[in-house]
C-alpha positions in Angstrom: 112.6 136.9 77.3 114.2 135.1 80.2 114.4 131.4 80.6 112.1 130.4 83.5 111.0 134.0 84.0 107.4 133.0 84.4 108.2 130.5 87.1 110.3 133.1 88.9 107.1 134.9 89.9 105.8 131.8 91.7 104.8 132.5 95.3 104.9 136.3 94.9 101.9 137.9 96.4 102.5 141.6 95.9 102.1 141.9 92.2 100.2 144.6 90.2 96.9 143.2 89.0 97.9 143.4 85.3 101.0 141.5 86.0 99.1 138.8 87.9 96.7 138.5 84.9 99.5 138.3 82.4 101.3 135.6 84.4 98.0 133.6 84.5 97.9 133.7 80.7 101.6 132.8 80.4 101.1 129.8 82.7 97.9 128.7 80.9 99.7 128.8 77.5 102.9 127.2 79.0 105.0 130.2 78.1 108.1 130.1 80.4 110.0 133.1 78.9 108.4 136.1 80.7 110.7 138.7 82.3 111.8 137.9 85.8 110.3 139.9 88.7 113.4 142.1 89.2 113.4 142.9 85.5 109.7 143.7 85.7 110.2 146.1 88.6 113.0 147.8 86.6 110.6 148.1 83.6 108.0 149.6 85.9 110.4 152.2 87.3 111.7 153.1 83.8 108.1 153.5 82.5 107.5 156.0 85.3 110.0 158.3 83.7 108.4 158.3 80.2 106.2 161.2 79.2 105.0 160.4 75.7 105.1 156.8 74.6 106.8 153.5 75.4 107.6 150.8 72.9 108.4 147.2 73.6 109.4 144.4 71.3 108.9 140.7 72.0 105.6 140.9 73.9 105.4 137.2 74.6 102.2 136.9 76.7 102.4 140.4 78.1 104.1 140.1 81.4 106.8 142.7 80.6 104.1 144.9 79.0 102.0 144.6 82.2 104.9 145.7 84.3 105.5 148.7 81.9 101.8 149.6 82.0 101.7 149.4 85.8 104.5 151.9 86.1 103.5 154.3 83.3 102.1 157.7 84.1 98.5 158.5 83.0 98.4 159.5 79.4 101.5 157.6 78.3 100.8 155.4 75.3 102.3 151.9 75.1 103.1 150.1 71.9 104.2 146.5 71.8 105.2 144.1 69.0 105.0 140.3 69.0 106.3 138.6 65.8 104.7 135.2 66.6 101.1 135.4 65.3 99.8 132.6 67.5 101.2 134.2 70.6 99.8 137.6 69.7 96.4 136.0 69.1 96.6 134.2 72.5 97.5 137.5 74.3 94.7 139.4 72.6 92.1 136.6 73.5 93.3 136.5 77.1 93.1 140.3 77.5 89.8 140.6 75.6 91.3 142.9 72.9 89.5 141.3 70.0 91.3 141.5 66.6 94.7 143.0 66.6 96.1 144.9 63.6 98.9 143.0 61.9 101.7 145.1 60.4 104.3 143.8 58.1 107.3 145.9 57.4 110.6 146.8 59.0 111.5 145.8 62.5 114.9 146.0 64.1 117.2 143.1 63.2 118.3 141.0 66.1 121.6 142.3 67.4 120.9 145.9 66.4 122.5 148.1 69.0 119.4 150.2 69.4 116.0 150.3 67.6 116.5 153.9 66.5 119.7 152.9 64.7 118.0 150.0 63.0 115.2 152.2 61.8 117.6 154.7 60.4 119.7 152.1 58.7 116.7 150.4 57.1 115.0 153.7 56.2 111.8 152.7 58.0 109.4 155.6 58.4 106.7 153.4 59.9 109.0 152.6 62.8 110.9 155.9 63.0 107.7 157.9 63.7 107.4 156.1 67.0 110.7 157.4 68.4 111.1 160.7 70.1 114.1 163.0 69.9 116.0 162.7 73.1 114.2 159.4 74.0 115.9 156.4 75.6 116.3 152.9 74.2 117.1 150.0 76.5 117.6 146.4 75.8 
């Protein structure tokens, strides 16, 4: 999340449709903490290099997820986690996703150097199964 990241997109006309839609939802729900446009473009480029799956934490109202989706190759699966239930419900309603599954369990602790290390340290098989050998974690 970035302070005023949602507002940083104001006036931009060349945005992927999914990003435009996510920004509309973020503005409607007065969520200012979306990623900035330059961060979104970086996410899109990084997503283009993924071949299996992409995971994101801190979905917010889906702007970063929309950038990732816009850059991902066909067949790449995207997973995202939002710990605020109200925000997750708002995103699901905006996107027409219906009911989202809620999963309790182990998530990386804030400040963990990388999600894979957090999963190993907390012996979290539910989370570890989503990581690929040789994968890349960014923060």
